[in-house]
C-alpha positions in Angstrom: 0.0 0.0 0.0 1.5 3.3 -1.1 1.7 6.4 1.2 -1.4 8.5 0.8 0.6 11.7 1.2 -1.2 12.5 4.5 1.2 14.4 6.8 1.6 12.6 10.2 3.4 14.8 12.7 4.2 14.6 16.4 2.3 17.0 18.6 3.6 20.4 19.5 3.0 22.7 22.5 3.1 26.5 22.5 2.4 29.2 25.1 0.5 32.2 23.8 0.7 35.4 26.0 -2.5 37.3 25.4 -3.3 40.9 26.5 -6.8 42.2 26.2 -9.5 44.4 27.7 -11.5 42.1 29.8 -14.6 44.4 29.6 -14.5 44.2 25.8 -13.2 40.7 25.0 -14.6 37.5 26.3 -12.0 34.8 26.8 -14.5 32.2 25.5 -14.1 33.7 22.0 -10.4 32.9 22.2 -11.0 29.4 23.5 -13.5 28.7 20.7 -11.0 29.8 18.0 -8.3 27.6 19.5 -10.6 24.6 19.5 -11.9 25.2 15.9 -8.3 25.4 14.7 -7.4 22.0 16.2 -5.8 23.2 19.4 -6.3 21.8 22.9 -5.9 24.2 25.8 -4.0 22.4 28.6 -3.3 25.4 31.0 -4.3 29.0 31.5 -2.1 31.1 33.8 -3.0 34.7 34.8 0.1 36.9 34.6 -1.6 40.3 35.3 -5.2 41.3 36.2 -6.6 44.9 36.7 -10.1 46.4 36.3 -9.6 46.5 32.5 -6.4 44.8 31.3 -5.9 41.1 31.6 -2.7 39.3 30.6 -2.8 35.5 30.4 -0.5 32.7 29.3 -2.4 30.0 27.4 -0.7 26.7 26.9 -2.0 25.0 23.7 -1.2 21.5 22.2 -1.6 21.1 18.5 -1.1 18.0 16.3 0.1 19.8 13.2 2.6 22.7 13.5 0.8 24.5 10.7 -2.3 25.0 12.9 -0.3 27.4 15.1 -0.1 30.1 12.4 -3.7 29.8 11.4 -4.8 29.9 15.0 -2.7 33.0 15.9 -3.9 34.8 12.7 -7.5 34.2 13.8 -6.9 35.4 17.4 -5.3 38.6 16.1 -8.6 39.5 14.3 -10.5 39.7 17.6 -10.9 43.5 18.3 -9.0 44.5 21.4 -6.8 41.3 21.5 -3.0 41.5 21.4 -0.7 38.5 21.1 2.3 39.7 23.2 4.4 36.6 22.6 4.4 33.1 21.2 6.7 30.7 23.1 7.6 27.2 21.9 7.9 25.1 25.0 10.6 23.0 23.5 12.7 26.1 22.8 12.1 27.4 26.3 13.3 24.0 27.7 16.6 24.5 25.7 17.4 28.0 26.9 21.0 27.9 28.2 21.3 24.2 27.4 19.7 21.2 29.2 22.6 20.1 31.4 25.0 21.6 34.0 28.0 20.5 36.1 27.4 20.5 39.8 30.2 19.9 42.5 29.8 16.9 44.7 31.2 18.8 47.7 31.0 22.5 48.7 34.1 24.6 49.4 33.4 26.5 52.6 36.8 27.4 53.9 40.5 27.5 53.2 40.9 23.9 54.4 38.4 22.7 51.9 40.1 24.7 49.2 43.5 23.2 49.9 42.1 19.7 49.6 40.1 20.1 46.4 42.7 22.2 44.7 46.1 23.3 46.1 48.3 22.3 47.7 46.8 18.9 48.9 45.5 17.9 45.5 49.1 17.3 44.5 49.2 14.1 46.6 46.3 12.7 44.6 48.0 13.7 41.3 51.2 11.9 42.4 49.2 8.8 43.3 47.8 8.6 39.8 51.1 9.4 38.3 52.6 6.4 40.1 49.6 4.1 39.2 47.4 5.3 36.3 44.6 2.9 37.2 43.9 5.0 40.2 42.3 7.6 37.8 39.3 5.2 37.8 38.8 5.6 41.5 40.1 9.2 42.2 38.7 11.1 39.2 35.4 11.5 37.3 36.7 8.9 34.9 35.1 6.1 36.8 31.6 7.3 35.9 31.9 9.6 32.9 31.1 9.0 29.2 31.9 11.3 26.3 29.1 11.6 23.8 31.0 12.2 20.6 29.5 13.5 17.3 30.5 15.4 14.2 26.8 16.2 13.4 27.0 14.4 10.0 24.1 12.0 10.4 21.7 13.4 13.0 18.5 11.3 13.1 15.9 12.8 10.7 18.0 15.8 10.0 21.1 14.6 8.2 24.4 16.5 8.0 23.6 19.6 10.1 27.1 20.0 11.6 28.5 20.0 15.1 26.8 23.1 16.6 23.3 22.1 15.5 23.9 18.6 16.8 24.5 19.8 20.3 20.9 19.7 21.5 20.7 16.0 20.6 23.9 15.2 22.4 22.8 17.2 25.5 19.6 15.1 25.5 21.7 11.9 25.3 23.7 13.0 28.3 20.5 13.6 30.2 19.3 10.1 29.4 22.6 8.6 30.6 22.2 10.4 34.0 18.5 9.9 34.5 18.3 6.2 33.6 21.6 4.9 34.8 23.3 7.5 37.0 26.1 7.9 34.4 27.7 11.3 34.0 27.9 12.1 30.3 29.1 15.1 28.5 28.4 16.2 24.8 31.5 16.7 22.7 30.6 17.8 19.2 33.7 18.0 17.0 34.1 20.7 14.3 35.5 18.2 11.8 34.2 15.4 9.6 37.6 14.1 8.8 38.1 10.5 10.0 41.7 10.8 11.1 41.1 14.1 12.9 38.1 12.6 14.8 40.1 9.5 15.8 43.0 11.6 16.9 40.9 14.1 18.9 38.9 11.3 20.7 42.2 9.6 21.7 43.6 12.9 23.0 40.6 13.6 25.3 40.1 9.9 26.4 42.0 10.1 29.7 39.1 12.1 31.2 36.5 9.5 30.3 35.6 5.9 31.3 33.8 5.3 28.0 33.1 6.7 24.5 29.6 6.8 23.0 29.8 7.6 19.3 26.6 9.2 17.9 25.2 10.4 14.6 28.4 10.0 12.6 27.7 9.2 8.9 28.4 5.8 7.3 30.8 4.5 6.1 33.2 6.7 8.2 31.5 5.6 11.4 32.8 2.0 10.9 36.4 3.0 10.5 36.2 5.5 13.4 34.7 2.9 15.8 37.1 0.1 14.6 40.2 2.2 15.1 39.1 3.6 18.5 38.3 0.2 19.8 41.7 -1.0 18.8 43.6 2.0 20.1 41.8 2.8 23.4 41.5 0.7 26.5 38.0 1.9 27.4 34.7 0.9 25.9 33.8 2.5 22.6 30.2 2.1 21.5 28.5 3.5 18.4 24.9 3.7 19.5 23.4 4.2 16.0 24.9 0.8 15.1 24.9 -1.4 18.2 22.2 0.3 20.3 19.7 -0.2 17.6 20.9 -3.7 17.0 20.6 -4.7 20.7 17.1 -3.4 21.1 16.0 -4.9 17.7 17.2 -8.3 18.8 15.5 -7.9 22.2 12.2 -7.0 20.4 12.6 -9.8 17.8 13.2 -12.4 20.6 9.8 -11.6 22.0 8.1 -11.1 18.6 9.2 -14.6 17.6 7.6 -16.0 20.7 4.4 -14.3 19.9 4.5 -15.6 16.3 5.6 -19.1 17.5 8.7 -19.2 15.3 12.2 -20.4 16.4 15.0 -17.9 15.6 17.1 -20.6 13.8 14.3 -21.4 11.4 13.2 -17.9 10.2 14.0 -16.0 7.0 14.9 -12.4 7.8 15.1 -9.5 5.4 17.0 -6.4 6.5 16.4 -3.3 4.3 19.0 -0.5 4.5 22.5 -1.8 5.0 24.1 1.3 6.5 25.4 1.6 10.0 22.3 0.3 11.8 21.4 -2.3 9.2 24.9 -3.8 9.2 24.9 -4.0 13.0 21.4 -5.5 13.2 22.4 -8.1 10.7 25.6 -9.0 12.6 23.9 -9.4 15.9 21.0 -11.5 14.4 23.6 -13.8 12.8 25.4 -14.1 16.1 22.0 -14.9 17.8 21.3 -17.8 15.5 19.6 -16.5 12.4 20.7 -18.7 9.5 18.9 -17.1 6.5 19.3 -13.4 6.4 19.0 -11.3 3.2 20.2 -7.7 3.0 18.6 -5.2 0.6 20.1 -1.8 -0.2 19.1 0.9 -2.7 20.5 -1.2 -5.6 18.6 -4.3 -4.6 19.4 -7.6 -2.9 23.0 -8.0 -1.7 24.5 -11.3 -3.0 27.9 -13.0 -3.0 29.5 -12.8 -6.4 28.4 -9.3 -7.2 30.9 -6.4 -7.4 31.0 -4.2 -4.3 33.3 -1.3 -3.6 33.8 -1.8 0.1 35.4 -4.8 1.8 32.7 -4.5 4.5 30.0 -5.0 1.9 31.8 -7.9 0.3 32.2 -9.6 3.7 28.5 -9.0 4.4 27.5 -10.6 1.0 29.7 -13.7 1.8 28.0 -14.2 5.2 24.4 -13.7 4.2 21.8 -14.7 1.6 22.8 -18.4 1.5 20.4 -19.2 -1.3 21.9 -16.4 -3.5 18.5 -14.8 -4.1 18.7 -11.8 -6.5 16.4 -9.0 -7.4 14.5 -6.2 -5.6 13.0 -6.0 -2.1 9.8 -7.8 -3.2 11.8 -10.8 -4.3 13.6 -10.9 -1.0 10.4 -10.7 0.9 8.7 -13.7 -0.8 8.2 -16.3 2.0 10.1 -14.2 4.6 9.2 -14.4 8.2 10.7 -11.1 9.3 11.2 -7.7 7.8 13.5 -5.2 9.5 13.6 -1.8 7.8 16.2 0.9 8.6 15.8 2.6 5.3 13.2 5.3 4.3 9.5 6.0 4.8 6.8 4.5 2.6 9.1 1.9 1.1 7.1 -1.2 2.0 3.7 -2.0 0.5 0.8 -4.0 1.9 1.3 -6.4 -1.0 4.9 -7.0 0.0 3.8 -8.1 3.5 1.1 -10.3 2.0 3.9 -12.1 0.1 5.7 -12.9 3.3 5.2 -16.2 5.3 2.1 -16.6 7.5 2.2 -14.5 10.7 4.9 -12.1 9.5 6.9 -9.8 11.8 7.4 -6.3 10.5 9.9 -3.8 12.1 9.4 -0.6 10.2 12.1 1.5 12.0 12.6 4.5 9.6 12.1 7.8 11.3 10.1 10.0 11.4 8.0 8.1 8.7 8.2 4.3 9.0 8.5 2.1 5.9 4.8 1.2 6.4 2.3 2.5 9.0 1.2 -0.2 11.4 -2.5 0.4 10.8 -2.0 -0.5 7.1 -1.0 -4.1 8.0 -2.3 -4.7 11.5 -4.7 -7.3 10.3 -2.1 -9.5 8.5 1.1 -9.1 10.7 1.7 -11.1 13.8 3.7 -8.2 15.3 4.6 -4.7 14.1 7.2 -2.4 15.6 8.4 1.1 14.7 10.9 3.7 16.0 8.1 6.0 17.0 6.7 6.7 20.4 3.1 7.1 19.2 2.7 3.4 18.2 3.1 0.3 20.4 6.5 -1.5 20.3 8.9 1.4 20.0 12.4 0.2 19.2 14.3 2.8 21.2 18.0 2.8 21.9 17.4 4.3 25.3 16.4 0.8 26.4 20.0 -0.4 26.2 22.8 2.2 26.2 22.4 3.4 29.8 22.4 -0.1 31.2 25.3 -1.3 28.9 27.5 1.6 30.0 26.5 1.3 33.6 27.6 -2.3 33.6 30.8 -1.6 31.6 31.8 1.2 33.9 31.1 -0.7 37.1 33.4 -3.6 36.0 35.9 -1.2 34.3 35.5 -3.2 31.0 38.2 -2.6 28.3 35.6 -2.9 25.6 31.9 -3.7 24.9 32.2 -7.0 23.0 29.6 -9.1 21.1 28.9 -11.3 24.2 28.0 -8.2 26.2 25.7 -6.9 23.5 23.9 -10.3 23.2 23.6 -10.3 27.0 22.1 -6.8 27.0 19.5 -7.9 24.4 18.6 -11.0 26.5 18.2 -8.7 29.5 15.9 -6.2 27.8 13.8 -9.1 26.3 13.5 -10.8 29.7 11.7 -7.8 31.2 8.6 -8.9 29.3 7.2 -12.0 31.0 5.2 -14.8 29.3 2.1 -13.6 31.0 2.4 -10.1 29.7 3.8 -10.7 26.2 1.5 -10.0 23.2 1.6 -8.5 19.7 1.3 -5.0 21.2 3.8 -5.5 24.0 7.2 -7.1 23.0 9.5 -4.5 24.4 9.4 -2.7 27.8 8.9 1.0 28.4 12.1 3.1 28.6 10.8 4.1 32.1 10.8 0.6 33.4 13.5 0.5 36.1 14.1 -3.2 35.7 15.6 -2.6 32.3 18.8 -0.8 33.4 19.2 -3.1 36.4 18.9 -6.3 34.5 21.1 -5.0 31.6 23.8 -3.9 34.0 23.8 -7.3 35.7 24.0 -9.4 32.4 26.6 -7.1 30.9 28.9 -7.4 33.9 28.5 -11.2 33.9 29.4 -11.3 30.2 32.4 -9.0 30.7 33.8 -11.2 33.5 33.1 -14.3 31.5 34.9 -13.0 28.4 37.9 -11.6 30.3 37.4 -7.9 29.5 36.5 -6.8 33.0 39.3 -5.2 35.0 37.3 -5.1 38.2 34.8 -7.6 39.7 32.0 -5.8 41.6 31.6 -7.2 45.1 28.2 -8.8 44.3 30.0 -11.1 41.8 33.0 -12.1 43.9 
């Protein structure tokens, strides 16, 4: 089924500051206009009130951003009504940035000053100089992650550059702190040169216990991650690749249980073999999928075809065992699972009908999925998207806080494949047999069990694979 062209947008909230003569203007007229234009009044705050003049802040939710302009134009036509200001609540939230640094102790006298700075701090510096591992216990390194981006592939926005990427990276830092107690700091680099990025991250790495790479365009992201993992002794995790892969595997684990299909017997089609598609494919193969077909803009990827990159040649050799060729529709014939990390509107209802009975469809393109869930709800066993306004949201927030919490707590040298698989198992295990159904295969990001279980499984996997430098007391 093709896209109808209907615009489907996330809701937006604005605050209208209105000034009017309360003897001449009835507020009911304003409320009526807002309602007629598709707005929903959620709050009214009186800022000033006199015998004649009233100033009020009216908070309004709208579905379509274009409704705001029509609404305010209509309000301005009311005699005696003035719109003093229109404030976008999202912009207000970002004023001055969303994070700050707060000291853990206060400096109240000279004695405090001497211990946190000079001269007593020299003793701590010398202790680290003699044993560099003490940096993990005596500095912020033990609990701090750098969120690194060059702004070249910001979700839904593309190559917007380092400055424009900052609000996203600040948000990421907030999620680290709120969900896992990890201190994270956004570091947006004013370069999109692979070697410069690698060099810069290595130079700043002594201050951090882990590196989270974010929104770096493919194929540079592969080389940057590979080199940093080889050259640093702290965890390096490209969330766009591995975070998406971990949560996708967790969701698929439960979706297959709903559909009654073993992971080793299903045919999986992954559409969009970029950073996320490659990582999803790799983790699914590691988890036991035997028949996986990758589809890119040029069609099905098959061994024997000419590909420019060694990574794509390797992918072709490890996938598509039946050497199927053609377009997406050809790959989907008889497939059990479709996972899309490509572009909106790519998948048709007829494509899903060509799949095996009880198909599983993960349409993860954002903001518009490859197909809208309501278009195939009657024929799919399970549908998931990357959006919060549909059930089964595949959201990286479900894994990266817990993965880094575990990696930091055991001072892991890296985040390896076993740790990622363990994280996926942890996230999937939050959904019990009694609760699991086609609309509930993945937990809420606000479920506190997610970080707790992920941390536990990640630490166990790190110890088991020999990359943990410290064993937390509960595992001794």
